[in-house]
C-alpha positions as YAML, in Angstrom:
chain: A
units: angstrom
residues:
- id: 1
  name: MET
  ca: [55.81, 226.33, 129.69]
- id: 2
  name: ALA
  ca: [59.91, 226.57, 129.01]
- id: 3
  name: LYS
  ca: [61.34, 223.54, 128.18]
- id: 4
  name: PRO
  ca: [64.57, 223.44, 130.21]
- id: 5
  name: SER
  ca: [67.67, 224.38, 128.52]
- id: 6
  name: GLN
  ca: [70.23, 220.87, 127.32]
- id: 7
  name: ASN
  ca: [73.51, 221.16, 128.82]
- id: 8
  name: PRO
  ca: [76.36, 221.30, 125.68]
- id: 9
  name: ALA
  ca: [78.54, 218.73, 127.59]
- id: 10
  name: ASP
  ca: [75.41, 216.36, 127.36]
- id: 11
  name: LYS
  ca: [75.15, 217.03, 123.75]
- id: 12
  name: GLN
  ca: [78.75, 216.70, 123.21]
- id: 13
  name: SER
  ca: [79.24, 213.40, 125.02]
- id: 14
  name: ARG
  ca: [76.72, 211.82, 122.88]
- id: 15
  name: LEU
  ca: [78.69, 212.59, 119.60]
- id: 16
  name: PRO
  ca: [79.54, 209.69, 117.34]
- id: 17
  name: HIS
  ca: [83.35, 208.67, 117.92]
- id: 18
  name: THR
  ca: [85.81, 209.73, 115.20]
- id: 19
  name: ASN
  ca: [87.77, 207.13, 112.76]
- id: 20
  name: LEU
  ca: [90.56, 208.03, 114.75]
- id: 21
  name: GLN
  ca: [89.29, 207.09, 118.26]
- id: 22
  name: ILE
  ca: [87.96, 203.80, 116.70]
- id: 23
  name: LEU
  ca: [91.46, 202.92, 115.20]
- id: 24
  name: LEU
  ca: [93.00, 203.89, 118.49]
- id: 25
  name: PHE
  ca: [90.73, 201.72, 120.32]
- id: 26
  name: VAL
  ca: [91.04, 198.39, 118.31]
- id: 27
  name: ILE
  ca: [95.10, 198.98, 118.19]
- id: 28
  name: ALA
  ca: [95.07, 199.10, 122.21]
- id: 29
  name: LEU
  ca: [93.04, 196.13, 122.24]
- id: 30
  name: CYS
  ca: [95.31, 194.04, 119.56]
- id: 31
  name: PHE
  ca: [98.20, 194.70, 122.03]
- id: 32
  name: THR
  ca: [96.80, 193.83, 124.91]
- id: 33
  name: SER
  ca: [95.29, 190.79, 123.91]
- id: 34
  name: ALA
  ca: [98.67, 190.25, 122.13]
- id: 35
  name: PHE
  ca: [100.59, 190.69, 125.51]
- id: 36
  name: LEU
  ca: [98.06, 188.64, 127.32]
- id: 37
  name: LEU
  ca: [98.57, 185.75, 125.00]
- id: 38
  name: ALA
  ca: [102.24, 186.16, 125.36]
- id: 39
  name: VAL
  ca: [102.16, 186.29, 129.20]
- id: 40
  name: ILE
  ca: [100.05, 182.61, 128.80]
- id: 41
  name: ALA
  ca: [102.20, 181.04, 126.16]
- id: 42
  name: PHE
  ca: [105.53, 182.02, 128.60]
- id: 43
  name: VAL
  ca: [103.49, 180.57, 131.82]
- id: 44
  name: LEU
  ca: [102.49, 177.40, 129.86]
- id: 45
  name: LYS
  ca: [106.10, 176.64, 127.92]
- id: 46
  name: THR
  ca: [107.46, 175.38, 130.96]
- id: 47
  name: PRO
  ca: [105.07, 172.62, 131.99]
- id: 48
  name: GLN
  ca: [103.98, 172.00, 128.40]
- id: 49
  name: GLU
  ca: [107.75, 170.99, 127.59]
- id: 50
  name: ASP
  ca: [108.17, 168.75, 131.03]
- id: 51
  name: ALA
  ca: [105.15, 166.90, 129.96]
- id: 52
  name: ALA
  ca: [107.10, 166.56, 126.15]
- id: 53
  name: GLU
  ca: [109.93, 165.51, 128.21]
- id: 54
  name: LEU
  ca: [108.44, 162.99, 130.58]
- id: 55
  name: ASP
  ca: [106.57, 161.57, 127.69]
- id: 56
  name: ARG
  ca: [109.18, 160.91, 125.36]
- id: 57
  name: SER
  ca: [111.16, 159.64, 128.30]
- id: 58
  name: LYS
  ca: [108.27, 156.97, 128.72]
- id: 59
  name: GLN
  ca: [108.22, 155.89, 124.96]
- id: 60
  name: MET
  ca: [111.94, 155.33, 125.36]
- id: 61
  name: LEU
  ca: [111.40, 153.24, 128.75]
- id: 62
  name: ILE
  ca: [108.79, 151.40, 126.90]
- id: 63
  name: ALA
  ca: [110.69, 150.77, 123.59]
- id: 64
  name: THR
  ca: [113.63, 149.43, 126.14]
- id: 65
  name: LYS
  ca: [111.18, 147.31, 127.64]
- id: 66
  name: ILE
  ca: [112.16, 148.90, 131.21]
- id: 67
  name: LEU
  ca: [108.59, 150.09, 131.14]
- id: 68
  name: SER
  ca: [105.26, 147.81, 130.18]
- id: 69
  name: TYR
  ca: [102.51, 149.04, 128.12]
- id: 70
  name: ASN
  ca: [100.50, 148.88, 131.40]
- id: 71
  name: GLN
  ca: [102.98, 151.66, 132.96]
- id: 72
  name: THR
  ca: [104.79, 148.75, 135.66]
- id: 73
  name: PHE
  ca: [108.31, 148.57, 135.58]
- id: 74
  name: GLN
  ca: [109.96, 145.49, 134.36]
- id: 75
  name: ILE
  ca: [113.60, 144.02, 134.52]
- id: 76
  name: PHE
  ca: [114.90, 140.89, 132.47]
- id: 77
  name: GLN
  ca: [115.83, 138.21, 134.53]
- id: 78
  name: ASP
  ca: [117.50, 134.89, 132.95]
- id: 79
  name: GLY
  ca: [116.52, 136.36, 129.85]
- id: 80
  name: THR
  ca: [112.82, 136.39, 130.81]
- id: 81
  name: LEU
  ca: [110.76, 139.65, 131.78]
- id: 82
  name: THR
  ca: [109.86, 140.13, 135.17]
- id: 83
  name: PRO
  ca: [107.70, 142.85, 137.03]
- id: 84
  name: ALA
  ca: [109.61, 145.19, 139.10]
- id: 85
  name: GLN
  ca: [109.29, 148.18, 141.27]
- id: 86
  name: PHE
  ca: [111.03, 151.06, 142.14]
- id: 87
  name: ASP
  ca: [113.36, 150.98, 144.88]
- id: 88
  name: PRO
  ca: [113.42, 154.70, 146.40]
- id: 89
  name: SER
  ca: [116.72, 153.67, 148.67]
- id: 90
  name: THR
  ca: [118.34, 152.79, 146.15]
- id: 91
  name: GLN
  ca: [117.15, 154.15, 142.80]
- id: 92
  name: LEU
  ca: [117.13, 150.86, 141.21]
- id: 93
  name: LEU
  ca: [114.31, 148.53, 140.06]
- id: 94
  name: ILE
  ca: [113.47, 145.47, 142.02]
- id: 95
  name: PRO
  ca: [111.53, 142.10, 141.26]
- id: 96
  name: THR
  ca: [108.08, 142.15, 142.83]
- id: 97
  name: GLU
  ca: [104.85, 139.72, 142.05]
- id: 98
  name: ASP
  ca: [102.37, 142.72, 142.28]
- id: 99
  name: PRO
  ca: [104.14, 145.98, 140.81]
- id: 100
  name: PRO
  ca: [102.35, 149.16, 141.04]
- id: 101
  name: LYS
  ca: [102.31, 151.23, 138.59]
- id: 102
  name: ALA
  ca: [105.00, 153.61, 138.19]
- id: 103
  name: THR
  ca: [104.58, 157.28, 138.69]
- id: 104
  name: ASP
  ca: [106.04, 160.49, 137.36]
- id: 105
  name: ASP
  ca: [108.34, 161.02, 139.66]
- id: 106
  name: GLU
  ca: [109.64, 157.57, 139.61]
- id: 107
  name: ILE
  ca: [110.07, 157.45, 135.60]
- id: 108
  name: ARG
  ca: [112.11, 160.44, 135.69]
- id: 109
  name: ALA
  ca: [114.27, 159.16, 138.15]
- id: 110
  name: ILE
  ca: [114.94, 156.09, 136.23]
- id: 111
  name: SER
  ca: [115.27, 157.93, 133.19]
- id: 112
  name: THR
  ca: [118.10, 159.89, 134.78]
- id: 113
  name: LEU
  ca: [119.75, 157.36, 135.91]
- id: 114
  name: ARG
  ca: [119.91, 155.05, 133.34]
- id: 115
  name: ILE
  ca: [119.35, 157.22, 130.10]
- id: 116
  name: ARG
  ca: [122.35, 159.22, 127.97]
- id: 117
  name: ALA
  ca: [122.05, 161.09, 124.97]
- id: 118
  name: LEU
  ca: [124.95, 160.95, 123.03]
- id: 119
  name: LEU
  ca: [125.93, 162.06, 119.03]
- id: 120
  name: THR
  ca: [127.70, 159.86, 116.38]
- id: 121
  name: ASP
  ca: [129.24, 161.09, 113.03]
- id: 122
  name: SER
  ca: [129.23, 159.04, 109.51]
- id: 123
  name: GLY
  ca: [132.16, 156.95, 110.94]
- id: 124
  name: GLY
  ca: [130.36, 155.65, 114.02]
- id: 125
  name: ALA
  ca: [132.40, 157.54, 116.70]
- id: 126
  name: ALA
  ca: [130.64, 158.49, 119.57]
- id: 127
  name: TYR
  ca: [130.72, 162.01, 120.87]
- id: 128
  name: THR
  ca: [129.08, 163.98, 124.10]
- id: 129
  name: PHE
  ca: [127.33, 166.80, 123.57]
- id: 130
  name: GLU
  ca: [129.51, 168.89, 125.58]
- id: 131
  name: LYS
  ca: [132.52, 167.83, 123.51]
- id: 132
  name: LYS
  ca: [130.83, 169.32, 120.62]
- id: 133
  name: GLY
  ca: [129.64, 172.32, 122.24]
- id: 134
  name: LEU
  ca: [126.32, 171.65, 121.85]
- id: 135
  name: ASN
  ca: [123.26, 172.11, 124.28]
- id: 136
  name: LEU
  ca: [120.85, 168.89, 124.22]
- id: 137
  name: GLN
  ca: [117.59, 170.88, 124.75]
- id: 138
  name: ASP
  ca: [118.60, 173.32, 121.27]
- id: 139
  name: TYR
  ca: [119.71, 170.58, 120.08]
- id: 140
  name: LEU
  ca: [116.27, 168.79, 119.93]
- id: 141
  name: THR
  ca: [114.34, 171.81, 119.69]
- id: 142
  name: THR
  ca: [115.79, 172.83, 116.08]
- id: 143
  name: ASN
  ca: [116.05, 169.33, 114.57]
- id: 144
  name: LYS
  ca: [112.93, 167.59, 116.00]
- id: 145
  name: LYS
  ca: [111.07, 168.40, 113.05]
- id: 146
  name: THR
  ca: [113.67, 167.34, 110.26]
- id: 147
  name: GLY
  ca: [114.95, 164.35, 112.04]
- id: 148
  name: TYR
  ca: [118.34, 163.70, 113.36]
- id: 149
  name: ALA
  ca: [119.56, 160.94, 111.08]
- id: 150
  name: ASP
  ca: [120.63, 163.14, 108.32]
- id: 151
  name: LEU
  ca: [123.18, 165.64, 110.20]
- id: 152
  name: PRO
  ca: [126.66, 165.31, 110.53]
- id: 153
  name: LEU
  ca: [126.15, 164.60, 114.34]
- id: 154
  name: LYS
  ca: [123.34, 162.39, 114.93]
- id: 155
  name: LEU
  ca: [121.33, 161.93, 118.15]
- id: 156
  name: PHE
  ca: [121.35, 158.27, 120.00]
- id: 157
  name: TYR
  ca: [120.92, 157.34, 123.38]
- id: 158
  name: ALA
  ca: [122.88, 154.31, 125.45]
- id: 159
  name: ILE
  ca: [120.75, 152.57, 128.20]
- id: 160
  name: LEU
  ca: [122.42, 151.86, 131.16]
- id: 161
  name: PRO
  ca: [121.98, 148.90, 133.29]
- id: 162
  name: ASN
  ca: [119.72, 148.19, 136.05]
- id: 163
  name: ASP
  ca: [122.87, 148.77, 138.91]
- id: 164
  name: ALA
  ca: [124.28, 151.22, 141.25]
- id: 165
  name: SER
  ca: [126.71, 151.95, 139.55]
- id: 166
  name: SER
  ca: [124.77, 153.45, 136.51]
- id: 167
  name: ALA
  ca: [124.53, 156.25, 138.78]
- id: 168
  name: THR
  ca: [128.69, 157.49, 138.57]
- id: 169
  name: THR
  ca: [128.86, 156.55, 134.83]
- id: 170
  name: THR
  ca: [128.41, 159.60, 132.65]
- id: 171
  name: ALA
  ca: [128.19, 160.50, 128.96]
- id: 172
  name: SER
  ca: [131.72, 160.62, 128.61]
- id: 173
  name: ASP
  ca: [132.27, 157.19, 130.00]
- id: 174
  name: LEU
  ca: [130.04, 155.84, 127.24]
- id: 175
  name: ALA
  ca: [131.60, 157.26, 124.40]
- id: 176
  name: THR
  ca: [134.64, 155.80, 125.07]
- id: 177
  name: ASP
  ca: [133.28, 152.72, 125.65]
- id: 178
  name: LEU
  ca: [129.90, 151.52, 124.54]
- id: 179
  name: THR
  ca: [129.95, 148.18, 125.68]
- id: 180
  name: LYS
  ca: [128.72, 149.72, 129.44]
- id: 181
  name: ALA
  ca: [125.65, 150.27, 127.78]
- id: 182
  name: THR
  ca: [122.81, 147.30, 127.78]
- id: 183
  name: SER
  ca: [120.57, 148.67, 124.98]
- id: 184
  name: PHE
  ca: [120.72, 151.61, 122.48]
- id: 185
  name: VAL
  ca: [117.60, 153.82, 121.18]
- id: 186
  name: ILE
  ca: [117.61, 155.62, 117.62]
- id: 187
  name: PRO
  ca: [115.36, 158.24, 117.12]
- id: 188
  name: VAL
  ca: [112.64, 157.70, 114.01]
- id: 189
  name: SER
  ca: [111.38, 159.90, 112.03]
- id: 190
  name: GLY
  ca: [109.03, 160.05, 108.45]
- id: 191
  name: TYR
  ca: [105.91, 160.34, 107.19]
- id: 192
  name: GLY
  ca: [102.70, 158.18, 107.48]
- id: 193
  name: LEU
  ca: [99.34, 159.04, 105.58]
- id: 194
  name: TRP
  ca: [98.21, 162.15, 106.82]
- id: 195
  name: GLY
  ca: [101.68, 163.31, 108.15]
- id: 196
  name: PRO
  ca: [104.87, 163.57, 110.13]
- id: 197
  name: VAL
  ca: [105.58, 160.41, 112.51]
- id: 198
  name: TYR
  ca: [108.34, 160.49, 115.31]
- id: 199
  name: GLY
  ca: [109.33, 157.67, 117.36]
- id: 200
  name: TYR
  ca: [112.09, 155.62, 119.27]
- id: 201
  name: ILE
  ca: [113.81, 151.99, 118.41]
- id: 202
  name: ALA
  ca: [115.53, 150.26, 120.83]
- id: 203
  name: LEU
  ca: [117.97, 147.69, 120.01]
- id: 204
  name: GLU
  ca: [119.92, 145.22, 122.31]
- id: 205
  name: SER
  ca: [123.35, 145.61, 123.02]
- id: 206
  name: ASN
  ca: [124.57, 144.15, 119.50]
- id: 207
  name: GLY
  ca: [123.06, 147.16, 117.74]
- id: 208
  name: ASP
  ca: [121.01, 144.45, 115.70]
- id: 209
  name: THR
  ca: [118.13, 142.93, 117.56]
- id: 210
  name: VAL
  ca: [115.21, 144.98, 118.28]
- id: 211
  name: LEU
  ca: [113.88, 145.19, 121.77]
- id: 212
  name: GLY
  ca: [111.17, 147.30, 121.22]
- id: 213
  name: THR
  ca: [109.53, 150.45, 119.28]
- id: 214
  name: THR
  ca: [107.23, 153.48, 120.03]
- id: 215
  name: TRP
  ca: [105.51, 156.42, 118.54]
- id: 216
  name: TYR
  ca: [105.38, 159.84, 120.82]
- id: 217
  name: GLU
  ca: [103.89, 161.61, 118.11]
- id: 218
  name: GLN
  ca: [101.57, 160.71, 114.81]
- id: 219
  name: SER
  ca: [98.40, 161.79, 113.33]
- id: 220
  name: GLU
  ca: [97.02, 158.65, 111.34]
- id: 221
  name: THR
  ca: [93.54, 157.41, 111.12]
- id: 222
  name: PRO
  ca: [91.91, 156.04, 114.23]
- id: 223
  name: GLY
  ca: [91.40, 152.26, 113.97]
- id: 224
  name: LEU
  ca: [93.49, 151.82, 111.28]
- id: 225
  name: GLY
  ca: [97.04, 153.66, 110.85]
- id: 226
  name: ALA
  ca: [97.07, 154.86, 114.11]
- id: 227
  name: ASN
  ca: [97.35, 151.31, 115.35]
- id: 228
  name: ILE
  ca: [101.09, 152.01, 115.07]
- id: 229
  name: ASP
  ca: [100.77, 153.09, 118.59]
- id: 230
  name: THR
  ca: [99.38, 150.23, 120.15]
- id: 231
  name: SER
  ca: [100.54, 147.37, 122.05]
- id: 232
  name: TRP
  ca: [99.53, 144.58, 119.91]
- id: 233
  name: TRP
  ca: [100.98, 145.97, 117.20]
- id: 234
  name: GLN
  ca: [104.36, 147.23, 118.46]
- id: 235
  name: GLN
  ca: [105.04, 144.02, 120.46]
- id: 236
  name: GLN
  ca: [105.89, 142.12, 116.89]
- id: 237
  name: PHE
  ca: [108.82, 143.93, 116.83]
- id: 238
  name: PHE
  ca: [110.57, 142.27, 119.66]
- id: 239
  name: GLY
  ca: [113.34, 139.81, 118.39]
- id: 240
  name: LYS
  ca: [113.33, 141.32, 114.97]
- id: 241
  name: VAL
  ca: [116.71, 142.34, 113.30]
- id: 242
  name: VAL
  ca: [117.37, 145.57, 111.65]
- id: 243
  name: PHE
  ca: [120.28, 144.52, 109.48]
- id: 244
  name: GLN
  ca: [118.20, 142.18, 107.15]
- id: 245
  name: GLU
  ca: [120.15, 138.80, 106.71]
- id: 246
  name: SER
  ca: [120.75, 137.62, 103.17]
- id: 247
  name: PRO
  ca: [119.17, 134.22, 101.78]
- id: 248
  name: SER
  ca: [121.63, 132.25, 103.16]
- id: 249
  name: GLY
  ca: [121.04, 133.43, 106.76]
- id: 250
  name: THR
  ca: [124.24, 135.28, 107.14]
- id: 251
  name: THR
  ca: [124.76, 139.42, 107.84]
- id: 252
  name: ASP
  ca: [127.39, 141.71, 105.90]
- id: 253
  name: PHE
  ca: [126.28, 144.60, 107.94]
- id: 254
  name: GLN
  ca: [128.26, 146.59, 105.52]
- id: 255
  name: THR
  ca: [126.15, 146.07, 103.19]
- id: 256
  name: ALA
  ca: [122.94, 144.88, 104.33]
- id: 257
  name: PRO
  ca: [119.48, 146.43, 103.55]
- id: 258
  name: MET
  ca: [118.66, 148.27, 107.24]
- id: 259
  name: GLY
  ca: [115.48, 148.31, 108.57]
- id: 260
  name: ILE
  ca: [112.22, 146.94, 109.54]
- id: 261
  name: LEU
  ca: [109.65, 146.24, 106.81]
- id: 262
  name: VAL
  ca: [105.77, 146.58, 107.25]
- id: 263
  name: VAL
  ca: [104.29, 144.04, 104.58]
- id: 264
  name: LYS
  ca: [100.68, 144.02, 102.96]
- id: 265
  name: GLY
  ca: [99.47, 140.95, 105.11]
- id: 266
  name: LYS
  ca: [100.96, 138.53, 107.26]
- id: 267
  name: VAL
  ca: [104.90, 137.87, 107.37]
- id: 268
  name: GLN
  ca: [103.97, 134.29, 107.61]
- id: 269
  name: ASP
  ca: [101.98, 134.33, 104.39]
- id: 270
  name: VAL
  ca: [104.06, 136.76, 102.41]
- id: 271
  name: LEU
  ca: [107.67, 136.00, 103.50]
- id: 272
  name: GLY
  ca: [107.00, 132.40, 105.19]
- id: 273
  name: THR
  ca: [110.28, 131.22, 107.23]
- id: 274
  name: THR
  ca: [113.16, 132.91, 104.75]
- id: 275
  name: PRO
  ca: [115.42, 135.34, 106.46]
- id: 276
  name: LYS
  ca: [113.78, 138.39, 105.23]
- id: 277
  name: ALA
  ca: [111.29, 137.34, 107.72]
- id: 278
  name: ASN
  ca: [113.44, 138.31, 110.31]
- id: 279
  name: SER
  ca: [112.90, 141.80, 109.60]
- id: 280
  name: ALA
  ca: [109.29, 142.22, 108.83]
- id: 281
  name: VAL
  ca: [106.06, 142.53, 110.62]
- id: 282
  name: ASP
  ca: [102.52, 141.97, 109.95]
- id: 283
  name: GLY
  ca: [100.73, 144.97, 108.45]
- id: 284
  name: ILE
  ca: [97.65, 146.92, 109.94]
- id: 285
  name: SER
  ca: [94.38, 146.11, 107.69]
- id: 286
  name: GLY
  ca: [93.27, 149.23, 105.99]
- id: 287
  name: ALA
  ca: [96.96, 150.74, 106.35]
- id: 288
  name: THR
  ca: [98.94, 150.12, 103.61]
- id: 289
  name: LEU
  ca: [99.94, 153.68, 102.87]
- id: 290
  name: THR
  ca: [100.89, 154.42, 106.31]
- id: 291
  name: GLY
  ca: [102.91, 151.01, 106.70]
- id: 292
  name: ASP
  ca: [104.67, 152.05, 103.60]
- id: 293
  name: GLY
  ca: [105.61, 155.22, 104.84]
- id: 294
  name: ILE
  ca: [106.76, 153.75, 108.26]
- id: 295
  name: THR
  ca: [108.93, 151.08, 106.37]
- id: 296
  name: SER
  ca: [110.56, 154.17, 104.87]
- id: 297
  name: ALA
  ca: [110.66, 155.71, 108.24]
- id: 298
  name: TYR
  ca: [112.65, 153.18, 109.71]
- id: 299
  name: GLN
  ca: [114.85, 152.57, 106.74]
- id: 300
  name: ASP
  ca: [115.51, 156.21, 106.22]
- id: 301
  name: SER
  ca: [116.53, 156.75, 110.13]
- id: 302
  name: LEU
  ca: [118.51, 153.41, 110.68]
- id: 303
  name: THR
  ca: [120.44, 153.24, 107.52]
- id: 304
  name: PRO
  ca: [122.46, 156.98, 108.34]
- id: 305
  name: TYR
  ca: [123.60, 154.71, 111.50]
- id: 306
  name: ARG
  ca: [125.34, 151.62, 109.77]
- id: 307
  name: ALA
  ca: [128.68, 152.69, 111.00]
- id: 308
  name: LEU
  ca: [127.74, 153.32, 114.49]
- id: 309
  name: LEU
  ca: [125.67, 150.10, 114.87]
- id: 310
  name: THR
  ca: [128.06, 148.14, 112.95]
- id: 311
  name: LYS
  ca: [131.07, 149.16, 115.41]
- id: 312
  name: ILE
  ca: [128.56, 148.69, 118.42]
- id: 313
  name: ASN
  ca: [127.84, 144.82, 117.07]
- id: 314
  name: GLN
  ca: [132.04, 144.19, 116.54]
- id: 315
  name: GLU
  ca: [132.83, 145.49, 120.35]
- id: 316
  name: THR
  ca: [130.12, 143.49, 121.58]
- id: 317
  name: ASN
  ca: [130.92, 140.55, 119.59]
- id: 318
  name: GLY
  ca: [134.89, 140.92, 119.41]
...
């Protein structure tokens, strides 16, 4: 019995793909994957930026003692921190005995009401971003990795009081009169043991006394250097001063070393009750190199702001 004839078309369809066909397929697959990844990155960019901005706002509010480590609001009353809650009708914080956890929207509202970004130069003058023709977000994105302290125009934040007048106080008002602010925040950047660290240090209205400090990005060893992120370590900064006092206990704002020293061990054991202890905090066991990096970060980040902080101190005490 004769075998059925094979269709030439079937035989041709089983021919192996040519190198050109394979190459074109790979190229098409690469372009399609790249396009899809670009679309995903574009879609996620805004939420990621919003999340990063919200976290930075949280860290600034924690450093300035407006937000507690438990994510509840607080206010100073007669020099004492008092639990508070957000009042949506006034956009202000009011005292309460049982404060609820702050929502993201409330944190955004308080940040908008009370935080103003400003610039300063080597002479200590203050400027708005508009005055210098700069866009805040572009400035932050461009200079975040290298830090702001060594730029001709350095970033700092002025924090307004828990008062209705803050809603109408502009950055321009503050650039003209910094005494309107209740505290200031200086960005801090440097290197720990394993990589860059980025955070904030908040100062009282005198430009010298520390309210608090926080870190919003670090990659130190968990359980060791990473403890710079913990509340129990950060709480010891409250009340320290960034202008180191002389052995006699006086402060020369023009020449005093600046920063916060992270000692190896306990401040009480290393420095006792000497004036230098007022600008030092306990180190973290097993994280000496991280501590050295953090000490350098505070010194390198704060020293370029000497003129601004000296001016703030003079205006506050004048």
